[in-house]
N, C-alpha and C positions, 0 to 999 in steps of 0.2 A: 356571115353565115358560120364561119369557123368559131367565132366567139359564142354564138348561140349554141352550137353543138357542144362546145366545151361546158357551157353553163348547164345544159340539159343532162350532160353526162354526170356532172357534179350532183345535180338534184337527185338523179336516180341512185347513184352510188353513195352519195352523202346520206340519203335517207336510210339506206341499208346499213351503212357504217354506224349511223346514229342509233338505229334499232339494235344493232349488235352491241354497241357500247352500253346502251341502256340495259340490255339483257344481262350482259357481263356484270354491270354494277348491281343489278338486282340479285344476281347469283352470289356475288361477293359480299353483299350487305350483311347477311346473318353471321358470316365469319368475322367480318369487321366488328359488328356489334358484340359478338362473343369475346373477341380479343380486347375490346374496350372495357367490357365488364370485368374480364380477368385482370387487366392492368389496373383498373380502379381498386379491385379487391386487394391486389398485391401492394398498391400504394398505401392503402389503409393499414394493411398488415405491417409494412415497413415503418410507417409512422408510429404505430403501437410499439414495435420493437425498439425504435429509436428513443421513445419516451422511457421505456423500461431500462434501456442501456444507460441513459443519462441519470436516471435515478440510481441504478447500481453504481455508476461511476462516482456520483456524489457520496454515496454510502462508503465506497472504498477509500475515497480521499479523506473522509472523516475518520475512518478506522486507522489510516496511516498517520494522521495528525495525533490521534490518541496514543498510538503505539510510540511515536516519536517523543511525545511528552513524557510518557511513562519511562522510556529508555533514558531520557535526559535526567529525570528525577533519580532513577536507579543509579545512573553513572555518578551523580553528585553524592548520593549516599555511599556508594562504593569508594569514591575518592576519599571521603572523610574517614570512613571506617579503615580503609587501607593505610592511610596516613597514621591513624591511631595504633593500628596493629604493628606497623613498621617501627613506630616509636616504642611500643611495648616490647617488641622482640629485641631491639637494640639495647634497651635498658635491662632486660633480663640477661642478655648476653654479657653485658658489662658486669652485672652483679655476679654472674657465674664466674667470670674471670677473676674478679677481685676476691671473691670468697675462696676460690681454688688456690689463689696465691697466698692465702693466709692473712689477708688484710681485713679480717672480721671486725676488729675494733674501729678502724678508720672508715670502713665501708659505710657505717651507719650515719656518718657525717656527710656523705656525698649526695649529689643531686640524684644520682641513680637510685640510691636507697629510698629517696622520697618518692620517686616514680614507682618503684616496686611496692612501696607501702600503699600508694594510691591504687595500684592495680589490685592488690589484695582486698581493698575496701570496695572498689567499684565493679570488679568483675564478678560474674556469677560462678562462684566456687563452692565446693563443699566445705564443711567446717574443717575437715582433716587437711585438705589442700591449703586452705587459708592459714591454719596453724603452722603447717610445714613451711610455707613461704615466709611467714612473719618471724619465724624462729631463727 
């Protein structure tokens, strides 16, 4: 008899609990559906953003590679020009020293004079400056 009463109690309360659970689920269903739609839309937006960010990142990496190549090229040109300028400055300094010491006759036979002569020929100078340097 105790087992029967327990089973009957379960049937009457279980049906009520089940009905309440179904009612709660039906009430909750529109909110869950709405949340699912919102999450799906957000996922689609995030996937679009991710694709755009990947494209932007690839473009930025390409720009960095181009800028690095340009800097390396310019550094090579600078190193060459800098070496030429330093050689020219040193030769001009030696020429000034020799000329100021009065070694005008022997100066023309030195390697420094040859460098100064090539400077007057190769550099972009006005005629007056070229004549002054070669005299």
